VOGU-3710 file (C-alpha; in Angstrom, 3 decimals, decimal comma):
1> xxxxxxxxxx> -0,026/0,038/0,003  1,448/3,441/-1,053  1,462/6,373/1,262  2,266/9,962/-0,124  2,836/13,392/1,410  4,581/16,582/0,577  5,808/19,745/2,261  6,268/23,220/0,643  9,646/24,820/0,642  8,584/28,198/1,820
11> xxxxxxxxxx> 10,628/28,617/4,842  12,471/26,366/7,398  10,223/23,610/8,610  8,515/24,535/11,963  7,377/22,448/14,954  3,952/22,326/13,625  5,179/20,602/10,422  7,352/18,245/12,619  4,469/17,100/14,864  1,503/17,166/12,610
21> xxxxxxxxxx> 2,989/15,717/9,411  6,681/14,756/9,299  6,871/12,432/12,288  3,571/10,559/11,395  4,769/10,271/7,852  8,112/8,820/8,902  6,420/6,110/10,864  4,489/5,031/7,734  7,778/4,231/5,870  8,030/0,942/7,875
31> xxxxxxxxxx> 4,594/-0,168/6,731  3,999/1,353/3,444  5,666/2,065/0,070  6,238/5,772/0,886  6,656/8,596/-1,635  7,480/11,823/0,029  8,049/15,056/-2,049  9,159/18,696/-1,766  6,368/20,736/-3,206  8,259/23,445/-5,049
41> xxxxxxxxxx> 5,562/24,027/-7,787  3,121/24,770/-5,020  5,632/27,140/-3,311  5,792/29,211/-6,536  2,428/30,781/-5,678  4,302/32,826/-3,057  8,102/32,348/-3,376  9,386/34,364/-6,272  12,991/34,331/-5,544  15,167/31,663/-7,108
51> xxxxxxxxxx> 17,805/31,483/-4,457  15,369/31,262/-1,663  13,572/28,421/-3,473  16,866/26,462/-3,824  17,795/27,033/-0,214  14,361/26,109/1,143  14,296/22,970/-1,058  17,654/21,789/0,319  16,459/22,546/3,909  13,370/20,499/3,550
61> xxxxxxxxxx> 15,311/17,586/2,005  17,836/17,755/4,840  15,044/17,810/7,384  13,462/14,620/6,162  16,776/12,824/6,263  17,944/14,252/9,618  14,685/13,081/11,274  15,073/9,593/10,089  13,726/9,154/6,457  15,420/5,991/4,918
71> xxxxxxxxxx> 16,080/6,931/1,282  16,487/3,136/0,531  13,025/2,498/1,736  11,424/5,789/0,880  11,349/7,824/-2,338  12,256/11,459/-1,515  12,049/13,739/-4,452  11,311/17,257/-5,702  7,951/17,859/-7,161  9,202/19,603/-10,245
81> xxxxxxxxxx> 11,486/16,719/-11,109  8,298/14,821/-12,098  6,797/16,899/-14,961  4,097/14,192/-15,555  2,244/15,849/-12,562  1,611/19,018/-14,473  -0,048/17,086/-17,360  -2,215/15,071/-14,977  -3,179/18,454/-13,327  -4,433/19,660/-16,663
91> xxxxxxxxxx> -6,395/16,522/-17,408  -8,064/16,867/-13,966  -8,811/20,484/-14,470  -10,871/19,668/-17,483  -13,393/17,618/-15,311  -13,317/19,905/-12,162  -15,995/22,436/-11,543  -15,268/26,035/-10,594  -17,614/25,661/-7,559  -15,364/22,979/-6,042
101> xxxxxxxxxx> -12,286/25,229/-6,217  -14,135/28,143/-4,833  -15,052/26,159/-1,736  -11,370/25,224/-1,026  -10,448/26,396/2,429  -7,100/27,731/1,391  -8,493/29,879/-1,302  -11,282/31,297/0,987  -8,642/31,924/3,636  -6,281/33,884/1,208
111> xxxxxxxxxx> -9,347/35,895/0,203  -10,252/36,709/3,722  -6,838/37,647/4,747  -6,508/40,079/1,806  -3,477/38,231/0,477  -2,443/38,610/-3,237  -4,223/35,959/-5,190  -2,938/34,392/-8,456  -4,338/31,689/-10,691  -1,947/29,177/-8,971
121> xxxxxxxxxx> -3,591/29,926/-5,655  -7,019/29,270/-7,086  -6,062/25,980/-8,878  -3,827/24,797/-6,111  -6,180/21,934/-5,144  -5,954/20,594/-8,812  -2,241/20,412/-8,639  -2,435/18,843/-5,172  -4,796/16,237/-6,492  -2,393/15,529/-9,384
131> xxxxxxxxxx> 0,363/14,954/-6,855  -1,790/12,428/-5,030  -3,207/10,704/-8,138  0,017/10,494/-10,098  1,477/7,861/-7,840  -1,530/5,636/-7,236  -1,458/6,724/-3,621  -3,790/4,774/-1,272  -3,287/6,906/1,855  -2,240/10,480/2,340
141> xxxxxxxxxx> -1,153/11,444/5,874  -2,526/14,911/6,599  -3,498/17,135/9,506  -7,137/17,663/10,040  -7,020/21,079/8,364  -5,708/19,471/5,136  -8,444/16,679/4,986  -10,365/18,720/2,497  -7,519/18,545/-0,090  -7,590/14,746/-0,023
151> xxxxxxxxxx> -11,383/14,775/-0,328  -11,193/17,104/-3,274  -8,605/14,768/-4,923  -11,206/11,882/-4,457  -13,775/14,042/-6,033  -11,673/14,873/-9,135  -10,592/11,261/-9,443  -14,164/10,005/-9,171  -15,280/12,573/-11,866  -12,509/11,641/-14,204
161> xxxxxxxxxx> -13,212/7,998/-13,678  -16,856/8,432/-14,360  -16,230/9,866/-17,700  -13,104/7,923/-18,900  -13,121/4,629/-16,926  -11,182/3,500/-13,871  -7,899/5,313/-14,244  -7,135/6,908/-10,847  -7,018/5,283/-7,403  -9,235/6,942/-4,919
171> xxxxxxxxxx> -7,044/7,967/-1,903  -7,991/8,074/1,734  -6,851/10,659/4,331  -4,767/9,246/7,031  -5,193/11,629/10,032  -3,228/11,395/13,165  -5,906/11,576/15,986  -3,580/11,996/18,908  -2,233/15,327/17,708  -4,495/18,440/17,892
181> xxxxxxxxxx> -3,780/21,685/16,169  -0,213/22,687/17,116  -0,360/26,146/18,858  2,059/28,743/17,789  3,724/31,561/19,906  0,423/33,503/20,088  -1,873/30,692/20,721  -3,261/30,438/17,120  -2,401/27,438/14,880  1,329/27,437/14,287
191> xxxxxxxxxx> 1,815/28,730/10,687  4,497/30,454/8,712  1,860/32,954/7,463  1,007/33,972/10,996  4,639/34,593/11,923  4,194/32,542/15,127  6,214/29,425/14,429  9,096/27,832/16,157  11,608/26,607/13,568  12,727/22,982/14,004
201> xxxxxxxxxx> 16,426/23,733/13,353  16,741/27,005/15,443  19,945/26,748/17,547  19,682/26,249/21,236  19,866/29,966/22,006  17,300/31,012/19,336  14,971/28,123/20,373  15,065/29,243/24,025  14,385/32,843/22,991  11,248/31,633/20,922
211> xxxxxxxxxx> 9,910/29,578/23,784  10,354/32,430/26,168  8,235/34,568/23,837  5,133/32,400/24,038  2,070/34,426/24,937  0,450/33,602/28,339  -2,083/35,271/30,715  -0,968/37,737/33,365  -1,148/35,437/36,457  1,786/35,671/38,853
221> xxxxxxxxxx> 3,964/33,124/40,427  1,691/32,640/43,364  -1,546/32,127/41,355  -2,954/28,705/40,666  -2,922/28,102/36,907  -4,895/25,814/34,591  -2,543/23,797/32,466  -5,324/22,971/30,039  -5,723/26,474/28,794  -2,095/27,362/28,618
231> xxxxxxxxxx> -0,173/27,478/25,360  3,104/26,451/26,967  1,659/23,424/28,373  -0,072/22,402/25,193  3,333/22,368/23,496  5,024/20,660/26,525  2,671/17,740/26,274  3,834/17,095/22,780  7,495/16,596/23,732  7,446/15,389/27,322
241> xxxxxxxxxx> 6,992/11,891/28,698  3,602/11,016/30,488  5,358/11,302/33,862  6,864/14,711/33,054  3,426/15,886/31,908  1,619/14,808/35,074  4,393/16,292/37,213  4,196/19,718/35,457  0,440/19,777/35,456  0,544/19,233/39,302
251> xxxxxxxxxx> 2,911/22,197/39,722  0,441/24,364/37,562  -2,343/23,598/40,008  -0,338/24,809/43,000  1,299/28,220/43,936  4,858/28,736/43,123  5,038/28,034/39,435  5,813/31,102/37,177  5,297/30,980/33,476  9,057/31,382/33,059
261> xxxxxxxxxx> 9,552/28,032/34,881  7,130/26,288/32,617  8,871/27,854/29,517  12,154/26,569/30,765  10,775/23,098/31,137  9,349/23,277/27,606  12,665/24,454/26,244  14,547/21,473/27,851  12,247/18,851/26,552  12,432/20,373/23,014
271> xxxxxxxxxx> 16,138/20,639/23,016  16,296/16,990/24,180  14,253/16,000/21,229  15,839/18,182/18,604  19,515/18,505/19,659  20,794/15,248/17,996  18,751/15,601/14,692  19,960/19,218/14,524  23,593/18,067/14,247  22,583/15,601/11,511
281> xxxxxxxxxx> 20,750/18,402/9,663  23,764/20,637/9,826  26,091/17,991/8,398  23,581/17,252/5,540  23,297/20,866/4,630  27,136/20,866/4,290  27,025/18,064/1,760  24,860/19,144/-1,167  26,215/16,414/-3,433  24,808/13,617/-1,247
291> xxxxxxxxxx> 21,528/15,477/-0,854  21,196/15,748/-4,594  21,967/12,036/-5,140  19,079/11,093/-2,772  16,613/13,551/-4,591  17,654/12,243/-8,013  17,211/8,629/-6,985  13,790/9,403/-5,512  12,621/11,283/-8,638  13,680/8,423/-10,905
301> xxxxxxxxxx> 11,505/6,026/-8,854  8,606/8,483/-8,797  8,664/9,147/-12,482  8,492/5,571/-13,249  5,172/5,249/-11,541  3,809/8,678/-12,620  4,629/7,854/-16,326  2,451/4,689/-15,988  -0,422/6,536/-14,435  -0,238/9,377/-17,197
311> xxxxxxxxxx> -0,188/6,740/-19,959  -3,364/5,196/-18,603  -5,001/8,618/-18,475  -3,843/9,489/-21,969  -5,237/6,227/-23,339  -8,514/6,633/-21,560  -9,103/10,134/-22,915  -8,118/9,327/-26,453  -4,900/11,320/-26,440  -1,965/9,993/-28,190
321> xxxxxxxxxx> 0,584/7,979/-26,216  3,557/9,706/-24,383  5,370/11,583/-27,138  8,745/10,228/-28,216  11,751/12,542/-27,620  13,203/14,520/-30,566  10,875/13,111/-33,272  11,037/15,236/-36,436  13,622/17,763/-35,325  16,257/18,736/-32,809
331> xxxx> 16,439/20,951/-29,830  17,284/24,584/-30,699  20,761/25,636/-29,805  21,209/27,114/-26,359
//
């Protein structure tokens, strides 16, 4: 059974990405045929700087590997290295209604926030559906807020199949129920766009500074506090052991705990989790040749599958087979 997921290279991955998507996806590589990609086509809706795109792409690749992705078991690749996805997106767009795209949460959110909109933003779900369907993906690990994208991919696949026959596998979202929305520094969902994220690879000093900046209420050290309504404790629960969680909750409910103490405890459990992977990440970023070799191998494996899916779709729609290279001419000189 194949599992697929992707992450956009629009900034250094943050703790929300780590807990909500990366770690659950990494566990699947032991039970699934896993295809994990870096969604640079998607990032083009907002990243318009070539060097930033290259840097972020390397950072995401190194992140996957530093956290435990096994490239011998899992195909790790860059989205744009599999051009078949763009043709599949066009085929899907020809059977997708405007109303479906207008209901997309991400599009409506961008409208509501007054962000600059482009055609890529509007058709984003079609490309995402192509990402999923190009690899005959059975399961797509996503956070609860991303479930709609998988459902839309199912709708598009079903619409295509109803017209042209059984071409695409209908995917299922695989949602991790034991992780709620990851809170950011201000209590809202952790998001790059909100500017409230904690970067996974921030060094120890920067990590502590971020943690100490988490918003809390104004209760003093002698006031009893509710751990269940505290942003600091919500993050602490995601990094600490059950025994540590119970012990800190007890301290919250008694006088003598200041929020500074809670934040220091959070910093310590986060550093414990992230310190060793950070060293691996730094080494990977210093070895771009090895990173590129992993991505090239992953892309070759992904293209083999995507080419077969595209060939099925072309045949079903009456299009000619995949064009042969350099038939009837040569490439222009460069």
